[in-house]
N, C-alpha and C positions, 0 to 999 in steps of 0.2 A: 691380367690388366695389360692394356696396350702400352707400348713403349713410349708413345707420345703424351701420355697423361702424367701430370705431377702425382707424386705419391699420395697426397691428401685429397685429390680431386675425385669425385665419383666417376665411375667408368662410363655411365650413360650420358654424361654431359660433355659436349664437345669443348675442346680447349680453344680459347680465343687467342690465337697467336698475335693478332694485331694489337691487342691490349698489352702484350708483353714487350712490344717494341716502342722505343721513344718516338715521338712525333717528329718528323723532319720538317725543316723550314721549307717554305715554298721555293721552288727553284726558278731562277731567271731563265726563261726558255732560250734566250739568245746566247747566253754564255754558259749556262749550266751551273752557275754559282747560286748559293743560297742567299736570300735577301736578309739583311740585318737592319732591324728597325733602329733608328736613332731618334732620341728625344731632343727637341729644340729646347735650349735653356729658356727659362721664364724671364721675360723682360721685367725689369724693376725700375722704378722711378728714383731710387736712392742713388746718390753719386758713388762712384767707386772709392773705396778706402785708399788713402795714400800708401804707397809702397815704402815701408821703412828701409833704412839703410842696413848694411850687414850687422848682425848682432855679434856681440863679443864672443870670443872663443877661448876656452880654457883647455890647456893640454897638460895632462899629468903623465910624466915619463917615469916609469918604475922599473926596477931591476927584476927580471924573471929568474935569474940565478938565486937571488935572495928570497924569492917567493913573496914579493910585496904587492901582488895583484889585489889581494883582499883589502889591504890598507888603502890602496889607490881607489878601489871601488867604493869604499866607505867615504873617502873624501869627496868623490864624485857625487855620491848620493846627497851628502850634506850641502855641497855647493849648488846642486840642482834644486834642492828643496828651498834653500835660502834665496837664490837668485833665479827662480823659475821664470820671471818675466824679463829679466835683464840679459840672461845668457842665451845665446843661440845654440851652443854646443859645448859639451865637456867631452874631450877625447882622451882615451887611455892609449899611451904609446909604450910598447914594450921596449926595454933596453937591457943593458947588462953592465957589469963592473961596479955595482953598488950605486947606480944612479937613482936619484929620486928628486925630480924637479917639478915645479908647478909654474906654468906660464899663463898669463892672462893677456890676451891680445898681443902676443909676441914678446911681452915683457916678463922676465923671470921674477916671480914674487917669492919663490922659495927654492933653495938648493940645499939638499941635505949635507953635502960636503962642505959648503961654505958656512951654513948655519950650525952645523954640528949635531944634527939629529932631525927628527920629524916635528912638524909644527903642531901646536895645540890647535884644535879646530877653530877656536875663537880668533886666534892670531891669523890663521889662514883666511878666514872669512873677511877679516878687516883688510888684509892686504889685497885680496881679490876685489873687494868692494871699492877700495881706493882707486883701482884701475878702471873697473867696468861701470860702477854706479856710485860716484863719490858722494852724492846727496842722499843715498839710501841709509836710513837709520837701521842699526842692527840690534836695537834693544839692549839686553843685558851684556851683549858682547862688546858694545862700545865703551863701557866703563872700565874694562880691564886693561 
């Protein structure tokens, strides 16, 4: 078998090397660069949507020494699920020294050292709601 034939190809058929190579874009003869096709955006008659202001941001600072990342991630998931339209971001900020704080738009809504522990999720949701979306009903969490 000739060396230029793939192992599964019959020896009597020539190997098409051009088919094995990717097709190159046509070159610009003046610069030698490849042309890149760009699509024009479709024109629409609809007016542009208004650009909303900055969405509220929640920051959860947790102690890495205490291994509270999982707890912080769970609170993050709960807040994003409840306030998916109201929040622009929930950030996790690693800290140390037993820190566990939750800030909504720069306002501390929970501090483990001040409050004496971790919040129940219903309490945390109410406090975040009071800062970022005061008119939002929380259903069963409101009555507690």
